[in-house]
LOZA-931441 format. One record per residue (C-alpha): x, y, z. Coordinates in steps of 0.2 Angstrom, whole numbers, plus 2048, in hexadecimal, padded with zeros to 3 digits. Example, Ala and Ser with C-alpha at 12.3 -4.5 7.8 and 13.67 -1.06 7.14 Angstrom:
// LOZA-931441
83E7EA827/8447FB824/
This chain:
// LOZA-931441
C052327DD/BF72267DA/BF82157E2/BEF2087EC/BF02087FE/BF91F77FE/C051FE7F1/C0920C7FD/C0B20180B/C171F5802/C212047FB/C2320B80C/C2A1FA812/C361FA803/C3C20B808/C41204819/C491F4812/C3D1E981B/C3F1D8811/C381CB81D/C261C9825/C221BB831/C101B4835/C021AA82E/BF81AF81E/BE71B7820/BDA1C0816/BDC1D081F/BED1D4818/BED1CA808/BED1DA7FD/BFE1DD803/C051CB804/BFF1C97F2/C0D1D67ED/C1A1D17F9/C231C67EC/C241D47DF/C2B1E07ED/C391D47F2/C301D0803/C311BF809/C221B8813/C261AB81F/C161A1823/C1A199834/C0F18C83D/C0A19884B/C0A1AB84C/C121AB85D/C211A1856/C211AD847/C231BC852/C321B485A/C391B0849/C381C2845/C411C6856/C4F1BA852/C511C1840/C531D3846/C5E1CF855/C6A1C584A/C6B1D183C/C661E2843/C591E4835/C471E7838/C3A1DA833/C271D9834/C1A1CF83D/C091CD835/BF91C2836/BE71C1835/BDD1CE83F/BD61C7850/BDC1B6855/BEC1B684A/BF11C7850/BED1C2862/BFA1B4861/C081C185E/C061C9870/C131BE879/C201C086A/C1E1D386A/C201D587C/C2F1CA87B/C361D586E/C321E4878/C3D1DE886/C4B1D887A/C4B1EA873/C481E3862/C411F0855/C331E784C/C251EC841/C141E5847/C071E683A/BF51E3841/BE81E2834/BD81E783C/BC61E283A/BBC1EE82E/BB81FF834/BA61FE82E/BA31EF839/BAE1F3848/BA51F3859/B971E7852/BA11D7858/BA41D1847/BAF1C3841/BC11C3849/BBE1D4851/BC91DA860/BD01EA867/BE21E785F/BE91F8865/BE51F4877/BEB1E3876/BFD1E9872/BFD1FA87B/C091F3888/C131E987C/C1A1F6870/C23206870/C1820F864/C0720B85C/BFC214850/BEC210846/BE9215834/BDA221834/BD9224822/BDF21A813/BE922980C/BF322981C/BF921781B/C0B21B815/C0D229821/C0821F830/C1221082B/C2121A829/C1F22283A/C1D211843/C2C20A83B/C37219840/C30218852/C35206853/C4720A84E/C4821985A/C4220F868/C4A1FF864/C3A1F6867/C2A1EF85E/C1E1FC857/C0C1F9850/C021FF841/BF01FA842/BE81FA831/BD51F782E/BD31EA821/BC61F4817/BD4201814/BDD1F6808/BDA1F67F5/BD62097F4/BDE2147E8/BE52247F0/BEF2337EB/BFE2317F7/C102387F9/C1C22B801/C25232810/C37233812/C4122881D/C4923482A/C5922E832/C5C233844/C6B23484F/C6C22C860/C7023686F/C82236875/C7F23B887/C8024C890/C90254893/C8F2568A5/C8A2448A8/C9823E89D/CA52488A7/C9E2428B7/C9F2308B1/CB02328AA/CB62398BB/CAF22B8C5/CB721E8B9/CC82278B9/CC82278CC/CC22158CE/CCD2088D7/CC21FA8D1/CB81FF8C2/CAC1F28BA/CA31F38A9/C921EB8A7/C8D1E9895/C7A1E7891/C701E4881/C731F687C/C851F2878/C801E586C/C721EF864/C7D1FF863/C8C1F585B/C971FB86B/CA01EB86F/CB01F1868/CAE202870/CAB1FA881/CBA1EF87E/CC61FE87C/CBE20688B/CC11F7896/CD31F4890/CD6207894/CD02048A6/CD51F18A7/CC31EF8AE/CBA1DE8AE/CAB1DE8A3/C9B1D58A8/C8C1D389D/C7A1D38A1/C6F1C38A3/C6D1BB892/C791C7889/C881BC889/C8C1C3877/C8F1D587E/CA21D387F/CAF1C8878/CAF1B8881/CC11B487F/CC71C5886/CD11C5896/CC51D289D/CB51C989A/CAD1C38AA/C9D1BC8A3/C8B1BE8A6/C821C38B6/C721BC8BC/C6A1AB8BD/C7719D8BA/C831AA8B4/C961AC8B7/C9C1AB8C9/CAB1B48C4/CA11C38BE/C971C38CE/CA71C38D8/CAF1D08CE/CA11DD8CD/C9E1DA8E0/CAF1E38E3/CAB1F28D7/CAC2048DE/CA620A8CD/C9B2018C0/C982078AF/C871FF8A9/C88201896/C781FF88C/C6E1F789A/C5E1FA8A2/C641F08B1/C551E58B2/C521DE8C3/C521CC8BF/C631CD8B7/C6C1D28C7/C641C68D3/C701BD8DE/C781AD8D7/C8119F8DF/C7D1A68EF/C861B68EC/C7D1C78EE/C8A1CF8E2/C831E08DE/C8F1ED8E5/C841F78F1/C912058F4/C972078E2/C942168D7/C892108C9/C892188B8/C7B2138AD/C7A21689B/C6A213891/C6221A882/C5121B88B/C51227899/C4221F8A2/C4D2108A6/C5B2198AE/C5B2178C1/C4B20D8C0/C521FD8C9/C632028D1/C692118DA/C7321B8CD/C802288CF/C8122E8BD/C7422B8B0/C7922D89D/C6C22E890/C74228880/C7A21B874/C8620E87C/C9321186E/C9322386E/C94224881/CA2217882/CAD221876/CA923287F/CAD22A890/CBE224889/CC3235883/CBF23D894/CC923189F/CD72388A8/CE92338A3/CEB2278B2/CD92208B1/CDA20D8B6/CEB20E8BD/CE620C8CF/CE81FA8D3/CE91F58C1/CF51E78C2/CED1DF8D2/CDC1E18C9/CE21D88B9/CE91CA8C4/CD91C88CE/CCF1C88BE/CD91BA8B7/CD91B08C7/CC61B28CA/CC31AD8B8/CCE19E8B9/CC61988C9/CB51998C2/CBA1908B2/CC01828BC/CB11818C7/CA51828B8/CAF1748AF/CAD1698BF/C9A16C8C1/C9215C8BB/C8215C8C6/C751678CE/C7516A8E1/C661678EC/C601748F8/C6216E90B/C5316390F/C4F15E8FD/C5614F8F3/C4E1518E1/C5F1528D8/C661448E2/C571398DD/C5813F8CB/C6A1398C9/C661288D2/C571258C7/C611278B6/C731258BB/C781238A8/C6F1328A1/C7714389E/C761508AA/C721628A4/C841688A7/C8C15A89E/C8015D890/C8516F88F/C9816A88F/C9515E881/C8C16C877/C9A17887A/CA616B873/C9D16C862/C9617D861/C9E188854/CA519885A/C9D1A284D/C8C19A850/C7C1A4855/C7319B862/C6219D86A/C5C19887B/C4B195883/C43198894/C4518889F/C501808AC/C5C1788A0/C5F186895/C621918A4/C6F1858AB/C7818889B/C7919B89D/C8B19B8A3/C92191895/C9119A884/C9C1A8880/C9E1B286F/CAA1BC866/C9D1C785E/C8C1CE861/C7B1C985B/C801B785E/C751B386E/C631B386C/C5A1B087D/C481B3881/C4B1C188D/C421C889C/C301C5895/C361B3897/C2B1AA88A/C2C197887/C2E191875/C3B19E870/C4A19386C/C4418B85B/C3C19A852/C481A7857/C5719D850/C4D19A840/C4B1AD83E/C5E1AF841/C611A2834/C561AB827/C601BB82B/C711B382C/C711A481F/C841A181F/C851A0832/C8219083C/C74191848/C6E186857/C5F188861/C5D181873/C4C17D87D/C4717388B/C39166886/C2B16F88F/C2F180886/C32177875/C2116F876/C1A181874/C24183863/C2417285D/C17176850/C24180846/C2C16F841/C1D16E835/C2217E82D/C3517F82C/C3716F822/C31177812/C3E17A805/C3E18D806/C4218C819/C5518C81E/C5D17E828/C6018083A/C65175849/C5A173859/C5F16B869/C51165875/C56161887/C4B15288A/C4714F89D/C3414D89C/C3015B8A8/C2D16E8AA/C3D1708B4/C3C1818BB/C2B17E8C2/C3016D8C8/C3F1758D1/C331818DA/C291728DF/C381698E7/C3C1798F1/C2C1808F7/C1E1748F4/C251638FB/C2615A8EA/C1415D8E6/C1715D8D3/C071658CB/C081678B9/C1B1648B7/C1B1538AF/C1D15089C/C18141891/C27136890/C1F12D881/C2213C876/C3113C86A/C3614D864/C43145859/C3513A852/C2A14A84F/C38152845/C3A14283A/C27142837/C29154831/C3614F825/C4515582F/C5314C838/C5014684A/C5E140854/C5E139866/C6E13C870/C71133881/C83136885/C8F144884/C9813C875/C8813A86C/C8214C86F/C93153869/C9314885A/C8114B856/C8315E857/C9315D84C/C8A15483F/C7A15F840/C8516E83D/C8D16682E/C7C161827/C7517382A/C8317C822/C88170814/C78166810/C6A172815/C62165821/C5A16A832/C5D15F841/C5415D851/C5F15585F/C5614E86E/C6314E87C/C5D142889/C6214989A/C5E1448AC/C5114E8B7/C5E1588C1/C5816A8C3/C6217A8C5/C5F1898CF/C4D1908D0/C4919F8C5/C401A88D3/C481A48E3/C451B78E7/C321B68E4/C2E1A58EC/C2B1A08FD/C24190907/C11190908/C0918F919/BF818791D/BEB192926/BD918E922/BDD17D91A/BD7176909/BCC166908/BC515E8F8/BB515B903/BB116E901/BAF16C8EF/B9D1708EA/B951688DA/B931758CD/B821798C6/B801788B3/B7A1888AC/
């Protein structure tokens, strides 16, 4: 069939149902963006490509549908790197379209030229460059399919001088594939371990959410009466109201979950790569059960046994594996110590809920006094934990929320729970700042009838604040964003208090800046909340304005400068002075 290369490209997008593209307009892809409206594809022109990539991540994570990232070749594409690597570790299938400098001038150092394949080699699961205009549909189809199969971003690199060429081309078929369900021997071994376990524990990861396996894991957990923990930043991987739900592990997670998994003799790690950060000690508890039999289920065989000693590895889809294990359990599986285990789960959860409710302030490490001083300096200001409790009082159960990297967002890790999956968008293990706002915008685009709330510390929000200049336009949906305002880079400042004797280098923010004021200047609603009551009321009103009146609200929550646990206690240590450093050793630099 005769068609132009841009028609072939867009028709292939249509075959895969890709309806949304995020980025900034550029001449290198205007031949396809020109026909996006005719094709039913919406182009969301953000303020910065990095944020656009995180919008795409939020859209796909909230809906399960692929979206596309695209920008001008060179500097525009370069701005996607952080977002693409974030999506990679969030296991988000995204299409990364990277228009390339023209073939005829490549290698000459032309305008906006850079090696775009090398740039993303470590950020995507698959990448391919179009070598001939007649192959554009074939290559694009393969890239999209590989993104779906790997549940990760995949890249197509398209030289810009391949557009607007008439080619004779056959559009490729969309080949569906079936996910693996695990090997028979491995499933039998795992079922035997679970059947004989005296204290089985299930640890749900992102694969449970992505594989729509929450209900299947619930049935399996109830059959065993096994407590269910979830991985770090995967609070939506099990129903929060369920009596077997023990909460998230990892940084500022659930002490109940940590105490329960510490007693396990068998742990079923369902749909998780067991990344090392998410099982670090918390609250002084080194909880990972060293002697337990570990069953790890992951779709990617390269992840199995990578970080933990594993007794049984199962390569498979979380949903299929959960059902297969259920069918293989012995008749008396879970009976050993069942009633005592149920009672212990309830008791442990209750004790942690009471403790969490009573936690108003952050503790200082022995020998440090920063949090004590922070409370004394602003005795009438909200503490981070009081702010999170005020938020929980107003947050709708059905809401989708996003978080960001930073101390105050991390303090809130133990608070939110959900009854369904695809509700908790967090930046994940690449740990980018500036994720909270754009990801929740993407979620709202995909789920317009669901309330959404984004969270960021003021340092991280400063990276994404430019998006306020974009999302106020009429075609953009209304969202709610909360910024924790304490005028500091909190995580780094906590490191400074613990290891660098309060030598605060680069940790302070401008206290003359008003994010609520910036929101108003962008035509949005900006509100300042200074008490628990004001914060709860402001969030209630903002949700109402979002859902009933289509208004975006930024709430600036003024909190004191208390700081929670450091992110990397495992990776930091007190410096020692050996040779010594003096400013007198600085030599004047010669101008060249």
